[in-house]
C-alpha positions as CSV (number, residue, x, y, z in Angstrom):
1,X,-136.3,72.9,-41.2
2,X,-133.6,73.0,-38.6
3,X,-130.9,73.1,-41.3
4,X,-132.5,76.2,-42.8
5,X,-133.0,77.8,-39.4
6,X,-129.2,77.3,-38.8
7,X,-128.4,78.9,-42.1
8,X,-127.6,75.7,-44.1
9,X,-124.0,74.9,-45.1
10,X,-121.3,77.6,-44.9
11,X,-119.4,77.7,-48.2
12,X,-116.1,78.8,-46.5
13,X,-115.5,75.1,-45.6
14,X,-114.2,72.8,-48.3
15,X,-114.6,69.5,-46.5
16,X,-115.9,70.3,-43.0
17,X,-119.2,72.0,-44.0
18,X,-121.3,69.2,-42.5
19,X,-119.3,69.2,-39.2
20,X,-119.6,73.0,-38.8
21,X,-123.3,72.9,-39.5
22,X,-123.6,70.1,-36.9
23,X,-121.8,72.4,-34.4
24,X,-124.2,75.3,-35.1
25,X,-127.2,73.0,-34.8
26,X,-125.9,71.7,-31.5
27,X,-125.3,75.2,-30.2
28,X,-128.9,76.0,-31.1
29,X,-130.1,73.1,-28.9
30,X,-130.7,70.4,-31.5
31,X,-129.6,66.9,-30.8
32,X,-128.8,63.9,-33.0
33,X,-131.1,60.9,-32.4
34,X,-130.2,57.3,-33.2
35,X,-132.7,55.6,-35.5
36,X,-131.8,51.9,-35.9
37,X,-133.4,51.7,-39.4
38,X,-131.6,54.7,-40.8
39,X,-128.5,53.8,-42.8
40,X,-125.9,55.9,-44.5
41,X,-122.5,55.2,-46.1
42,X,-119.6,57.4,-47.1
43,X,-117.8,55.9,-50.0
44,X,-114.4,57.2,-51.2
45,X,-112.4,55.9,-54.1
46,X,-109.1,54.4,-53.0
47,X,-106.5,57.1,-52.6
48,X,-102.8,57.3,-52.1
49,X,-100.8,59.0,-49.4
50,X,-100.5,62.2,-51.4
51,X,-104.4,62.4,-51.3
52,X,-104.4,61.8,-47.5
53,X,-102.0,64.7,-47.1
54,X,-104.0,66.9,-49.5
55,X,-107.2,66.3,-47.6
56,X,-105.5,66.9,-44.2
57,X,-104.3,70.2,-45.5
58,X,-107.8,71.2,-46.5
59,X,-109.0,70.2,-43.0
60,X,-106.3,72.3,-41.5
61,X,-107.7,75.5,-43.0
62,X,-111.3,74.4,-42.3
63,X,-110.5,73.6,-38.6
64,X,-108.9,77.0,-38.2
65,X,-112.1,78.7,-39.2
66,X,-114.3,76.2,-37.4
67,X,-112.4,76.5,-34.1
68,X,-112.3,80.3,-34.4
69,X,-116.1,80.3,-34.8
70,X,-116.7,77.4,-32.3
71,X,-113.9,77.4,-29.8
72,X,-115.7,74.8,-27.6
73,X,-114.8,72.3,-30.3
74,X,-111.1,72.5,-29.4
75,X,-111.7,71.1,-25.9
76,X,-114.5,68.7,-26.9
77,X,-112.6,66.9,-29.7
78,X,-109.8,64.4,-29.3
79,X,-107.0,66.3,-31.0
80,X,-103.3,65.7,-30.3
81,X,-102.5,69.3,-29.4
82,X,-104.4,71.0,-26.6
83,X,-105.7,74.2,-28.0
84,X,-108.0,76.8,-26.4
85,X,-108.0,79.6,-29.0
86,X,-106.7,80.5,-32.5
87,X,-104.0,82.9,-31.2
88,X,-100.2,83.2,-30.8
89,X,-99.8,81.0,-27.7
90,X,-101.7,78.2,-29.4
91,X,-99.6,78.7,-32.6
92,X,-96.5,78.1,-30.4
93,X,-98.1,74.8,-29.2
94,X,-98.8,73.8,-32.8
95,X,-95.3,74.7,-33.9
96,X,-93.8,72.7,-31.1
97,X,-96.0,69.7,-32.1
98,X,-94.8,70.1,-35.7
99,X,-91.1,70.4,-34.7
100,X,-91.3,67.3,-32.4
101,X,-93.1,65.1,-35.0
102,X,-91.6,66.2,-38.3
103,X,-88.9,63.5,-38.6
104,X,-91.3,60.7,-37.7
105,X,-94.0,61.9,-40.1
106,X,-91.5,62.1,-42.9
107,X,-90.5,58.5,-42.2
108,X,-94.1,57.4,-42.0
109,X,-95.0,59.1,-45.3
110,X,-92.0,57.5,-47.0
111,X,-93.1,54.1,-45.7
112,X,-96.7,54.7,-46.7
113,X,-95.7,55.8,-50.2
114,X,-93.9,52.5,-50.6
115,X,-97.0,50.7,-49.5
116,X,-99.1,52.6,-52.2
117,X,-97.3,50.5,-54.8
118,X,-98.2,47.1,-53.3
119,X,-101.1,44.9,-54.1
120,X,-102.4,44.1,-50.6
121,X,-104.8,41.4,-51.7
122,X,-102.1,39.2,-53.0
123,X,-99.8,39.7,-50.0
124,X,-102.5,39.1,-47.5
125,X,-103.8,36.1,-49.4
126,X,-100.3,34.4,-49.6
127,X,-99.0,35.7,-46.2
128,X,-101.9,36.1,-43.8
129,X,-99.4,36.4,-40.9
130,X,-98.4,39.8,-42.4
131,X,-101.8,41.2,-41.8
132,X,-101.3,42.3,-38.2
133,X,-98.1,44.2,-39.1
134,X,-99.8,46.0,-42.0
135,X,-102.8,46.9,-39.8
136,X,-100.6,48.3,-37.0
137,X,-98.7,50.4,-39.5
138,X,-101.9,52.0,-40.8
139,X,-103.4,52.4,-37.3
140,X,-100.4,54.4,-36.2
141,X,-99.3,56.0,-39.4
142,X,-102.5,57.4,-40.9
143,X,-103.8,59.4,-37.9
144,X,-100.2,60.7,-37.2
145,X,-99.7,61.8,-40.8
146,X,-103.2,63.3,-41.0
147,X,-102.9,65.4,-37.8
148,X,-99.4,66.6,-38.7
149,X,-100.4,68.0,-42.1
150,X,-103.7,69.3,-40.7
151,X,-101.8,71.3,-38.0
152,X,-99.1,72.4,-40.4
153,X,-101.8,74.0,-42.6
154,X,-103.7,75.3,-39.6
155,X,-100.5,77.0,-38.5
156,X,-100.0,78.6,-42.0
157,X,-103.6,79.7,-41.9
158,X,-103.1,81.2,-38.5
159,X,-100.1,83.1,-39.8
160,X,-102.2,84.7,-42.5
161,X,-105.3,85.5,-40.4
162,X,-103.9,86.3,-36.9
163,X,-100.7,88.2,-37.9
164,X,-98.5,85.5,-36.4
165,X,-95.5,86.3,-38.5
166,X,-94.8,89.2,-36.1
167,X,-95.8,87.2,-33.0
168,X,-93.3,84.4,-33.9
169,X,-90.1,86.0,-35.0
170,X,-88.2,84.2,-37.8
171,X,-90.8,81.4,-37.9
172,X,-93.0,81.9,-40.9
173,X,-92.2,78.4,-42.0
174,X,-93.3,77.0,-45.3
175,X,-94.4,73.4,-45.5
176,X,-91.7,71.0,-46.5
177,X,-91.6,67.5,-47.8
178,X,-88.0,66.5,-47.6
179,X,-87.9,62.8,-46.9
180,X,-85.2,60.6,-45.5
181,X,-85.3,56.8,-46.2
182,X,-87.6,55.1,-43.7
183,X,-86.2,52.3,-41.7
184,X,-89.2,51.4,-39.5
185,X,-91.3,49.2,-41.9
186,X,-90.3,46.6,-44.5
187,X,-91.3,46.8,-48.1
């Protein structure tokens, strides 16, 4: 009943429709309760780095609309760029984050793409001492890559929806994927 009262899912969101509905329910005073016998699982097929980037880009557009509609989410969530609105000053913050992290992300993506070709089970079975290094790579790389491409697309969405091309002279930057060879992680 509460879902219907909140207006159900908003079709503008491609991946974040459940999160945005949860924000509306929260704003209406509803709370999530823990029930120990309730179980749920979210199963994804294995996907490569290109799919991680594709999904992050979808989230970038979704988060722009979600933060525009629910600005409190920007301060409540643990995101790597402190935002307080979907406007030009925050676009500069995002652009600074993108500029500072672009080279590292390109290296990480290049490294992760090499790992996409590897059969992990055989490596970890024959060299279990490799496991901590692999886990550390993914613990650092996946969130970094995700947030970078999310913010890159959020910035592009801001440009289209908040007239940022005039607010940021010479900076309507298109997404790039020019990679240099990675030197951080072994094959």
